[in-house]
C-alpha positions as a printed Julia matrix, in Angstrom:
536×3 Matrix{Float64}:
  -44.66  -56.16   58.58
  -42.47  -53.2    59.82
  -44.53  -50.73   57.89
  -47.77  -52.27   59.3
  -46.39  -52.02   62.8
  -45.42  -48.36   62.38
  -48.69  -47.57   60.76
  -50.48  -49.13   63.74
  -48.49  -46.86   66.09
  -49.53  -43.85   63.95
  -53.18  -45.07   64.22
  -52.9   -45.29   68.07
  -51.43  -41.71   68.08
  -54.33  -40.54   65.94
  -56.83  -42.1    68.39
  -55.06  -40.33   71.31
  -55.24  -37.11   69.27
  -59.04  -37.76   68.75
  -59.65  -38.4    72.4
  -57.97  -35.08   73.34
  -59.67  -33.08   70.66
  -63.08  -34.68   71.38
  -62.84  -33.58   75.06
  -62.22  -30.04   73.94
  -65.35  -30.15   71.71
  -67.3   -31.96   74.42
  -66.42  -29.1    76.8
  -68.21  -26.64   74.53
  -71.12  -29.11   73.89
  -71.63  -29.6    77.66
  -71.86  -25.85   78.21
  -74.52  -25.73   75.44
  -76.6   -28.37   77.29
  -75.72  -31.01   74.72
  -77.65  -29.13   72.1
  -76.22  -30.27   68.74
  -77.71  -27.33   66.83
  -76.12  -24.7    69.05
  -72.87  -26.59   69.24
  -72.59  -26.68   65.41
  -73.45  -22.93   65.14
  -70.73  -22.26   67.72
  -68.28  -24.35   65.7
  -68.91  -22.52   62.51
  -69.22  -19.06   64.08
  -65.89  -19.27   65.8
  -64.22  -21.31   63.06
  -63.18  -23.98   65.42
  -61.99  -26.29   62.69
  -58.63  -28.01   62.72
  -55.58  -26.16   61.24
  -52.61  -27.53   63.11
  -52.94  -31.21   62.22
  -54.38  -30.59   58.77
  -51.53  -28.29   57.63
  -48.81  -30.63   59.09
  -50.34  -33.59   57.3
  -50.6   -31.79   54.04
  -46.99  -30.73   54.31
  -45.91  -34.28   55.13
  -47.74  -35.5    52.01
  -45.42  -33.63   49.66
  -42.26  -35.79   50.3
  -44.55  -38.89   50.58
  -46.17  -38.4    47.12
  -42.78  -37.5    45.54
  -40.97  -40.46   47.35
  -38.39  -38.09   48.71
  -38.01  -39.87   52.11
  -38.57  -43.43   53.28
  -42.05  -44.58   54.34
  -40.87  -45.14   57.91
  -39.87  -41.51   58.11
  -43.35  -40.49   56.82
  -44.85  -42.56   59.61
  -42.6   -41.05   62.18
  -43.53  -37.53   61.06
  -47.28  -38.41   61.3
  -46.8   -39.88   64.69
  -44.91  -36.82   65.83
  -47.64  -34.47   64.56
  -50.42  -36.29   66.51
  -48.27  -36.73   69.62
  -47.2   -33.07   69.72
  -50.75  -31.8    69.41
  -51.9   -34.14   72.16
  -49.13  -32.66   74.41
  -49.79  -29.07   73.38
  -53.6   -28.73   73.5
  -55.27  -27.91   76.79
  -56.95  -30.51   78.96
  -60.56  -29.59   79.15
  -60.91  -31.58   82.38
  -58.54  -29.16   84.13
  -58.32  -25.89   82.16
  -60.99  -23.33   81.55
  -63.28  -21.29   83.89
  -65.78  -24.23   84.07
  -63.85  -27.47   83.45
  -65.31  -30.3    81.54
  -67.21  -32.66   83.92
  -67.03  -36.21   82.68
  -70.57  -37.29   83.93
  -71.85  -40.66   82.87
  -73.65  -39.0    79.98
  -70.48  -37.22   78.89
  -68.47  -40.44   79.04
  -71.06  -42.21   76.89
  -70.93  -39.51   74.26
  -67.11  -39.29   74.38
  -66.58  -43.13   74.08
  -69.03  -43.5    71.2
  -67.67  -40.49   69.33
  -64.16  -42.01   69.75
  -65.4   -45.28   68.42
  -66.77  -43.4    65.3
  -63.41  -41.71   64.88
  -61.65  -45.03   65.17
  -63.71  -46.43   62.38
  -62.98  -43.41   60.25
  -59.25  -43.7    61.04
  -59.11  -47.2    59.49
  -58.83  -45.43   56.12
  -55.16  -44.93   57.05
  -54.49  -48.66   56.46
  -55.97  -48.62   52.99
  -54.77  -45.26   51.78
  -51.52  -44.54   53.78
  -51.11  -41.04   52.43
  -50.83  -38.4    55.17
  -53.2   -36.03   53.33
  -56.07  -38.63   53.51
  -56.01  -38.25   57.33
  -57.2   -34.64   57.08
  -60.63  -36.02   56.37
  -61.19  -37.8    59.7
  -59.33  -34.98   61.48
  -61.85  -32.41   60.19
  -64.81  -34.69   60.85
  -64.12  -35.06   64.52
  -66.89  -32.44   65.66
  -69.33  -34.25   63.41
  -68.48  -37.49   65.13
  -69.4   -35.88   68.37
  -72.69  -34.6    66.97
  -73.39  -38.13   65.54
  -72.68  -39.72   68.96
  -74.94  -37.31   70.73
  -77.73  -37.96   68.32
  -77.23  -41.75   68.39
  -77.47  -41.74   72.23
  -80.54  -39.5    72.31
  -83.11  -42.35   72.67
  -81.06  -43.89   75.47
  -80.55  -40.58   77.22
  -84.29  -39.9    77.04
  -85.0   -43.27   78.6
  -82.53  -42.59   81.46
  -83.97  -39.05   82.04
  -87.54  -40.42   82.2
  -86.47  -43.04   84.71
  -84.74  -40.55   87.0
  -87.68  -38.05   86.54
  -90.16  -40.76   87.56
  -88.14  -41.42   90.73
  -88.0   -37.73   91.48
  -91.73  -37.3    91.03
  -92.41  -40.37   93.23
  -90.3   -38.85   96.01
  -92.18  -35.49   95.68
  -95.47  -37.24   95.91
  -94.41  -39.01   99.08
  -92.91  -35.93  100.85
  -95.25  -33.25   99.51
  -93.29  -30.03  100.22
  -94.71  -26.69   99.18
  -93.1   -26.08   95.77
  -92.36  -22.49   94.72
  -91.27  -22.18   91.13
  -89.25  -19.14   90.05
  -88.47  -18.05   86.54
  -87.61  -14.91   84.52
  -85.14  -13.54   82.04
  -83.05  -12.34   84.95
  -83.3   -12.03   88.72
  -84.55  -15.52   89.33
  -81.33  -16.77   91.07
  -81.24  -13.7    93.3
  -84.91  -13.99   94.22
  -84.36  -17.7    95.01
  -81.41  -16.75   97.24
  -83.41  -14.15   99.08
  -86.56  -16.18   99.49
  -84.64  -19.28  100.43
  -82.96  -17.42  103.25
  -86.3   -15.97  104.51
  -88.19  -19.32  104.39
  -85.21  -21.23  105.71
  -85.3   -19.02  108.8
  -88.86  -20.16  109.4
  -88.81  -23.89  108.34
  -86.5   -26.44  106.71
  -86.19  -25.33  103.08
  -84.48  -26.82  100.12
  -83.76  -24.79   97.0
  -81.95  -25.72   93.8
  -78.28  -24.57   94.25
  -76.39  -21.98   92.21
  -77.86  -21.7    88.72
  -79.18  -25.2    88.51
  -82.41  -24.85   86.52
  -82.66  -27.61   84.03
  -84.83  -30.85   84.02
  -81.97  -33.2    84.94
  -80.33  -30.73   87.32
  -83.54  -30.37   89.29
  -84.15  -34.09   89.11
  -80.78  -34.8    90.63
  -81.45  -32.37   93.52
  -84.72  -33.92   94.33
  -83.25  -37.5    94.3
  -80.18  -36.63   96.32
  -81.13  -33.77   98.63
  -84.96  -33.63   99.24
  -85.68  -34.84  102.79
  -89.07  -35.6   104.65
  -88.56  -32.55  106.9
  -88.3   -30.03  104.0
  -91.44  -27.87  104.23
  -90.56  -25.7   101.25
  -88.87  -26.57   97.97
  -87.81  -23.56   95.81
  -87.18  -24.52   92.12
  -85.41  -22.19   89.79
  -86.73  -22.83   86.27
  -84.74  -22.0    83.21
  -86.25  -21.51   79.82
  -84.35  -22.68   76.67
  -87.27  -22.41   74.39
  -91.12  -22.67   74.34
  -92.12  -25.66   76.44
  -89.09  -25.72   78.76
  -90.98  -24.24   81.7
  -93.99  -26.53   81.15
  -91.74  -29.55   81.24
  -90.19  -28.45   84.5
  -93.62  -27.71   85.92
  -94.7   -31.28   84.97
  -91.72  -32.52   87.0
  -92.26  -30.25   89.99
  -95.88  -28.96   90.09
  -95.59  -25.57   91.6
  -98.05  -24.45   94.3
  -96.75  -20.92   93.93
  -94.91  -19.11   91.16
  -92.6   -16.17   90.8
  -92.01  -14.51   87.47
  -89.28  -11.91   87.88
  -88.84  -10.34   84.43
  -89.14  -10.63   80.74
  -86.13   -9.32   78.8
  -83.39   -9.91   76.3
  -81.5   -12.55   78.2
  -81.18  -15.71   75.97
  -82.9   -13.62   73.25
  -81.14  -15.54   70.44
  -83.08  -18.67   71.48
  -86.53  -17.0    71.47
  -86.16  -14.37   68.65
  -89.01  -12.08   70.0
  -89.87  -10.73   73.46
  -93.44  -11.88   72.95
  -92.12  -15.49   72.59
  -90.12  -14.92   75.85
  -93.32  -13.74   77.59
  -95.33  -16.77   76.47
  -92.42  -19.1    77.6
  -92.06  -17.59   81.04
  -95.78  -17.47   81.68
  -95.93  -21.21   81.22
  -95.23  -21.16   84.99
  -98.28  -19.04   85.57
 -100.37  -21.5    83.54
  -99.22  -24.33   85.71
  -99.75  -22.57   89.04
 -103.16  -21.21   88.03
 -104.27  -24.58   86.85
 -103.92  -25.8    90.45
 -105.53  -22.71   92.08
 -102.23  -21.3    93.2
 -100.92  -17.72   93.23
  -98.38  -16.11   91.01
  -96.13  -13.22   92.08
  -94.91  -11.18   89.16
  -92.78   -8.2    88.42
  -95.01   -5.4    87.06
  -92.96   -5.05   83.92
  -93.82   -8.63   82.85
  -97.28   -7.26   82.27
  -96.46   -5.11   79.24
  -97.47   -7.89   76.81
 -100.97   -8.67   75.58
 -100.71  -12.34   76.6
  -99.59  -11.66   80.17
 -102.14   -8.88   80.57
 -104.96  -11.23   79.5
 -103.81  -13.97   81.93
 -103.67  -11.47   84.79
 -107.09  -10.03   83.89
 -108.66  -13.51   83.8
 -107.32  -14.6    87.12
 -106.71  -11.3    88.93
 -107.32  -12.76   92.35
 -104.49  -15.23   91.93
 -101.95  -12.61   90.93
  -99.75  -10.37   93.18
  -97.98   -7.78   91.26
  -94.82   -6.04   92.5
  -93.97   -2.71   91.06
  -91.61    0.18   91.72
  -91.97    3.93   91.88
  -91.95    4.06   88.04
  -95.22    2.07   87.92
  -96.92    1.43   84.6
 -100.42    1.5    86.19
 -100.9    -2.29   86.62
 -100.91   -2.14   90.53
 -104.15   -2.47   92.5
 -104.61   -2.06   96.2
 -104.07   -5.84   96.66
 -100.67   -5.76   95.15
  -97.31   -4.7    96.53
  -95.97   -1.2    95.73
  -92.32   -0.29   96.16
  -92.29    3.24   97.67
  -88.6     3.71   98.41
  -85.29    2.49   97.16
  -82.18    3.75   98.94
  -78.61    2.43   98.61
  -75.83    3.25  101.03
  -72.53    1.54  102.06
  -74.36   -0.75  104.44
  -76.79   -2.09  101.8
  -80.29   -1.55  100.59
  -83.34    0.03  102.19
  -86.57   -0.92  100.39
  -89.86    0.67  101.35
  -93.03   -1.29  100.43
  -96.73   -0.9   100.77
  -98.41   -4.18  101.41
 -102.24   -4.6   102.16
 -102.45   -0.99  103.59
  -99.31   -1.15  105.71
  -95.85    0.3   105.09
  -92.67   -1.73  105.77
  -89.08   -0.74  105.68
  -87.0    -3.67  104.46
  -83.21   -3.59  105.08
  -80.8    -5.94  103.58
  -76.95   -5.85  103.37
  -76.8    -6.42   99.62
  -76.04   -3.92   96.81
  -77.73   -2.88   93.58
  -80.91   -0.98   92.94
  -82.26   -3.85   90.81
  -82.37   -6.06   93.91
  -85.11   -3.83   95.32
  -87.7    -5.6    93.2
  -86.13   -9.05   93.98
  -86.44   -8.26   97.69
  -90.05   -7.03   97.17
  -91.11  -10.3    95.37
  -89.45  -12.39   97.96
  -91.26  -10.37  100.68
  -94.61  -10.72   98.92
  -94.25  -14.44   98.49
  -93.32  -14.92  102.17
  -96.35  -12.91  103.23
  -98.58  -15.01  101.04
  -97.11  -18.18  102.53
  -98.0   -16.96  105.97
  -94.64  -15.81  107.37
  -94.79  -13.19  110.01
  -93.68   -9.81  108.6
  -91.39   -9.08  111.62
  -89.67  -12.45  110.99
  -89.18  -11.58  107.39
  -87.74   -8.2   108.17
  -85.34   -9.77  110.74
  -84.26  -12.46  108.23
  -83.54   -9.83  105.52
  -81.12   -7.97  107.91
  -79.07  -11.28  108.12
  -79.24  -11.92  104.37
  -75.82  -13.05  103.09
  -74.46  -11.36  100.05
  -75.42  -13.1    96.82
  -72.34  -14.74   95.41
  -71.11  -13.15   92.16
  -74.08  -10.68   92.07
  -72.67   -7.33   93.23
  -70.83   -9.13   96.02
  -68.52   -6.6    97.64
  -65.15   -8.03   98.62
  -62.5    -5.99  100.42
  -58.99   -6.85   99.42
  -55.86   -6.92  101.62
  -54.19   -4.2    99.54
  -56.84   -1.69  100.4
  -58.79   -1.96   97.16
  -62.24   -3.6    96.82
  -63.9    -5.84   94.26
  -67.6    -5.62   93.25
  -68.05   -9.15   91.93
  -70.99   -9.14   89.52
  -69.53  -11.99   87.39
  -72.88  -13.85   87.1
  -74.85  -10.93   85.8
  -75.66  -10.87   82.13
  -78.52   -8.48   81.52
  -78.83   -4.83   80.68
  -80.84   -3.84   83.72
  -78.39   -5.45   86.19
  -75.42   -3.94   84.23
  -76.79   -0.41   84.6
  -77.64   -1.0    88.23
  -74.08   -2.11   88.88
  -72.85    1.02   87.27
  -75.16    3.17   89.36
  -73.7     1.46   92.51
  -70.15    2.07   91.27
  -71.01    5.77   90.97
  -72.73    5.78   94.4
  -69.73    4.26   96.21
  -67.21    6.4    94.26
  -66.89    8.92   97.04
  -65.36    6.25   99.3
  -62.67    5.28   96.84
  -59.91    6.97   94.81
  -60.56    5.23   91.44
  -63.46    3.17   89.92
  -62.52    0.5    87.31
  -64.96   -1.39   85.15
  -63.88   -4.82   83.79
  -66.37   -6.36   81.4
  -66.73   -8.57   78.29
  -70.31   -7.2    77.82
  -73.5    -9.2    77.68
  -74.3   -12.37   75.71
  -77.39  -13.63   73.75
  -79.06  -10.18   73.07
  -79.76  -11.14   69.49
  -80.58   -8.05   67.3
  -80.42   -5.76   70.3
  -76.73   -6.61   70.92
  -75.17   -3.51   69.27
  -77.62   -0.84   70.37
  -77.68   -2.17   73.96
  -73.96   -2.18   74.23
  -73.57    1.28   72.68
  -75.95    2.71   75.25
  -74.33    0.97   78.2
  -70.82    2.03   76.99
  -72.01    5.64   77.03
  -73.42    5.15   80.52
  -70.27    3.53   81.74
  -68.23    6.55   80.62
  -70.15    8.59   83.15
  -69.82    6.11   86.05
  -66.21    4.78   86.01
  -62.71    6.27   85.72
  -61.16    3.4    83.8
  -62.8     0.76   81.53
  -61.16   -2.6    80.71
  -62.83   -4.43   77.94
  -62.32   -8.19   77.49
  -62.74   -9.65   73.94
  -63.32   -6.25   72.36
  -64.27   -7.71   68.99
  -67.6    -8.83   70.56
  -68.68   -5.45   71.68
  -67.25   -2.72   69.32
  -70.26   -0.53   69.92
  -69.71   -0.48   73.65
  -66.22    0.99   73.01
  -67.71    3.55   70.52
  -70.29    4.64   72.91
  -67.73    4.94   75.74
  -65.18    6.96   73.77
  -67.9     9.18   72.24
  -69.43    9.98   75.64
  -66.09   10.79   77.29
  -62.97   10.68   75.08
  -60.75   11.62   77.99
  -61.5     8.53   79.98
  -58.98    5.64   79.93
  -60.06    2.51   78.07
  -57.91   -0.68   77.69
  -58.8    -3.76   75.65
  -57.56   -7.37   76.28
  -58.31  -10.66   74.51
  -58.84  -12.67   77.76
  -59.66  -12.19   81.39
  -56.23  -13.53   82.22
  -54.65  -10.58   80.36
  -56.96   -8.18   82.05
  -56.16   -9.67   85.42
  -52.4    -9.3    84.72
  -53.01   -5.6    84.08
  -54.87   -5.24   87.23
  -52.12   -6.99   89.27
  -49.58   -4.51   87.95
  -51.68   -1.31   88.09
  -54.16   -1.75   90.94
  -53.83    0.81   93.69
  -54.98    1.19   97.26
  -58.42    2.85   97.21
  -59.45    1.29   93.88
  -63.02   -0.05   93.5
  -63.1    -2.61   90.78
  -66.4    -3.77   89.16
  -66.26   -7.14   87.49
  -69.3    -7.13   85.3
  -70.2   -10.5    83.75
  -67.68  -13.28   83.11
  -68.2   -15.08   79.87
  -68.39  -18.91   79.76
  -65.5   -20.63   77.98
  -67.66  -21.03   74.8
  -67.67  -17.22   74.39
  -64.12  -16.45   75.41
  -61.77  -19.34   75.57
  -62.18  -20.61   71.96
  -59.94  -23.69   71.36
  -57.04  -22.78   69.09
  -56.72  -25.93   67.04
């Protein structure tokens, strides 16, 4: 009876260990939108398999098999192993850049996975050899995958119910819906357009980077009010069909397609596939006789050119000085882009008239974002003088080249939410532009994610460009972007470059070495699944 009691205590410690470990795995799964395939690839790629518990259990098995110490001592060592790991490992609900949020869905997945682990752990009572517990320990991520798959029919039913409620609410209130998508720039355009339209009439827009089916559904159910005239919906594409599903939920009257590029390239494999996926928004808008506002560079694909040619009257194309020849007299031409310490000045030609648009935000790449927001507002009937006035009061876009003056006399250019080559280069241009107002310029970056085959070449080119724009480069997680470091050193071997494994280490260096007059560019901040890999 004594051995059974102590074995039961070990079993409870094992369950506590499973719960803690499952939450760490669930943290990654949640950031991958509960995609089992991507989660499993992440697990294998980063070798996030147990070492601590497995090694300890194997070592404890030696005296157990050889009968060198009593059974109760073996049980105590097993209990101690699980208890110490529970105490040592991080709490995903509190730690990390983006903590685990135990939503109702997350709880269902967690509890069912824990039940599966509990069933596996029963093997302990039939084969009470420490080494046998390595099996359920190593299978914990698979139990999470099994739980997610088991609950999929239920989750689909819940999502359909909530989506039906959201659609019913939209049908009752009938706001003008503006859908926005693109490989990059969509959140910034949403911010700019939301400010402009909000100055004219009550406007709701999906907050932050909320752009998934359930995220948008929740915003409609919880925040859409009868007085909202406009509803701006950011639409994220996680594969072909994603945008179509979002358009089915929120049928757009007007669409904006900002760009087609390498962001999330690993999910699409080819830029042509990206173009088809993004232009699902155009399909939806055009089917209802609406108008699509697009960046000119989205028309460099056969599919997008054919769509524009077929419905030319329902397209407004926005292009810059380096036009590819797709602009007509009915489109919007960017004639001037000027950046100074007060912000951007963007000159545009619209329907035969020139407008100078001033906005207190930074980065040349925002010129096209401002232009597309302006064109959309014009199409929706907002007075141009009102648009210009609204732009002068435009708040900085959080974490997108947001300039923050520090008390010690330094300044931070916060571009943490940027993750595309065009924005990165634009941020470096701004760093060089503002350099004359500061004594040193410092770049802090982990590089860009999800570039697929373009990863190495893109980072090498940006590294070389960075060497010409900053005085010091601080690279976070350097093993991800060795070509960036090579490009930087090759372009300017005399420039200082430091490498750190985490942002915390880089931040500590800045605390010790930052000086008055420094301008620090924080370019992209990796999610936990790319940087804070669980050490288990």
